[in-house]
N, C-alpha and C positions, 0 to 999 in steps of 0.2 A: 828424484826429489819429491815428486808428487805423492808417491806412496808413503814416504817418510812424513811429509807434511800432514797427510790425511789420517795417519795412524793415531789412535788414542793412547798408545803406549810408546810413542816415538822416543821418549827419554830412556827407554830400555833397549831400543833397537839400534843396530849398526847403521852408520852413515852410508849413503850410496857410494859406489865406485871406490876410488883409491883413498877417499877421505877418512874412512874408518881406520885404516892402517897408518895414515900420515899424521893424524891429529891425536894429541894426548887427551885425557879425560876432561881436563879443564877447557881446552879448546873446543871439544865437542859440546860442552855446556854453553859456551859462547854461541855456537851455531844454533843450538836449541833456543837460546834467548832471542836470537834474531828471527828465527822462523816460527817458533811456537811459544810465545811469551806466557800463554796460559798453562804451559807444562813445566815452567822453570822450577816451581817448588818441588815437584816430584824429581826433576833432574838434579837439583841440589841435594835432595835426600840420598839419591843414588851415589852422587859424587862423595858426599861425606861418609857414607857407609863403606864405600870402596877405598877411599884414600885414608880414612882415619879408623873408624870402627862403627858398627851399627849402634853401639851403646850411646853414641852422641846424638842420635835422632830418635831414640826411644825414651819417652818420659819415664821418670822413676816412679815406682809405685807410691801411692799416697799413704803416709803413715799418720793416722789420726792421733794416736797417743803422743807422738813426737810433736805434732803441730799444736796439740793441746797444751803442752808444756810451755810454749811460747805465748799462749793467750793469757790475758788478765781481764779484770773487770772493766778496764778502760781500753783494752786491745782485744776485741772479739775475733772469733774465727769468722771469716767471710768466705763463702764458697762461690767462685765464679764458674758457672757450669757451661760445658759445651753440650752440644746436641747428644742426647742419649746418656749423659752422665747424671746420676742421681745418688748422692751420698746419704740420703735420708735414713735408710735402714741401718747403715753402718754407724751413723751418728746416734740413732736411738739405742742401738746395741751397746755402743761405747758409754752412753749416758747411764744405761742400766748397770753396766760393769762398775762404773765409778760411783754408783749410788745416788745420782742426782736426776734420775729420769723424771720424777714428779716436779722438779724445779726447772726443767728444760724449757726454754722459750725459743721458738722458731719464728722468724720474720721473713716473709718474702719481699724482696725489694723490686718487684715488678712495677708496672705502670700504675700510678696512683697510690703506692704504698708508702711514700715518703712520710706523710703525717703519722702513720701508725708506727713507723720505725723511730720517729723522733721522741716518742713517749718514753 
């Protein structure tokens, strides 16, 4: 059990002894939850991809033209970014295609940007 506990990829590895054969995938997930709570997210992703399909854990590709159709002057597009994500170039290219690049206004809502956004 120590080897399983110390592993960084324990959510992918078989359980020690007879337990790997005796427990189903959900029960193995429960063991993972008890022993390595920090690895439960990865374990759930493995569970969902094996029991359902990988398409349920993969985010759909972002479709800017489709999102733009839902936007109005009172319902703007707001991008909540994760680390490494930057839609700026896609946004500028889309604005150019639509013919409103010169009217495009971009506001960063980082710390201290609230007053600027309120304008």
